[in-house]
C-alpha angles and dihedrals in degrees: 000000000000113000119250111254129237125196103189126039125247116228103244118202113190120204148189145299122336095356088055089056091049090046091063094045091050091050094045096046107027109026116025097048089059108026130055086229119210117188138157099224127218123177107218093174112133093249092058093043089055092046093052096036086244093301088125090065092051090047092051092052092049089049088054089054088052100046100028100223131067137172118207135196119216114274138198120254099204125232127183092284092052092048088059095039094052096031091237124185090220141358097269117215124252109284088216090056092049093048093046091051094050093045093039085223141166123225117231116193126185134171123246103227131197130187095243095058111063121202117247086238097069098206094055105109103154132045119272111217116210115210108199123195098224099199137087125336117100092343090068098031130139116221137192129189110210120201103187140031117291147122122282115204136186108220129184124183115191126211091268092055097254112148128214115190132182130175111240098187142331101231115216091180141010119306147133136273130203130189122199132184143180137179131237089226092056093044090051091050089050091053094047091049091050095048093046092048091050090053092045092052096032094232133138115257123222123187126189138177136147100262093152088068101026097050096176109021100042093029090059089060091049095048095044092052093049094046093050092045093052094044102040115014114023095093093050092046091052091047091054093043094239126129140220122202139164125218137162113275091243090058092041092057091053091047092048093053092048095044130090092228127236101131143088118258111201118203141170118262103274094034090052092049093054098039094049089057090047093050094045093049093046091051092048119269142006085229086067095056125105123210129195128177111213124190123210090249093054107264116147133206116183125199143143116275094228132078135252096288094235096181092058091046092058089050090049091053089055090054093252122144116257131198101201118168110240098179098105091048091049089051089050088059094044092047092050093047092049092049091047088050091050092052094045096037094238108155095183092054092047092050090050090056090051093048092048090056092045091050090051093050092045090053090054093045089051087060099255111128148133121272096259091068101041096087092045096061120107117262115272095029112122112227136184119203114222133185118247098266093045091051093051091048089052089054089050090055091055092043092053091050091049094048092047 
């Protein structure tokens, strides 16, 4: 068959370890045979990041700003062990963090659900999308360990030299201190990204913080969201028949558990980190979780929500068989291709992305899956565990039938 045409490249960001191996198999078996693939390639593997002093990560993010759509493989964020293992000159920052900062983006994560794997929360019938503000909070904190009594103060000196000072606590014994910050500009970008994504996907948007306790920090988030909604998005929301509302995070958790899903839940950085893991686990598996970074000006970077699957990679290096779940990475490719097709008005390319997702889901519903999903399937469903390559080839069979 004639390959499906593309007019504008995707930004392709290769990654590390087992997901890098799967990345190549997915391209070779599920993309290149069917699509005249155009990408601007960046190797974000740790070896190349070390070689370029992480300039490759910056370049890939700027390319995303240029072309508008990227697809990213999982990457290593090095710790002390990785510095020694890869003989790194420094502990390079998270590529995701660097890309988020350059794009000023918000991360949206949603589970991929199938009928044969039931959520732990029995009334959940539709995906719950977590919108995480990926800036500031505990991830950019400053901490002090104090060993004796003393006064802790919060001090701010503005550009004119004016000083604001508040006592945090008079320590009568040893303890710890933590300083957090955020910026109005980042909070506003977060809000715009959330409202635009809700309109794009035609879903309700919930936002929750703890403004009753944090009367300045959390309340700033609440007020910014409400102000931007009223000023920029209320009319469009009402036209589409979708809603926005704010509630305390305590109430939101109760509402989420009682709901049937099908909405976006926007959260601050740490809250979003924790709740996305909770949602993915309750729906089944982190390997069945999509992730897309969206900037306020409409740039998209698609990836899997999980990491590089290090344990499987070490087995792979020993020549042992692995059964690593590639679904989230496949959906990163399909999501990027569909978004590229939307921007370029390419119906055939968009339909291919849809059919790739349908072929993946059909393979799972037919009982063919990787080992991580076998024990999650409903009783009475016959399953066959496949290794990673076998599973991808099974998806290809279904994709070829669908395209024919």
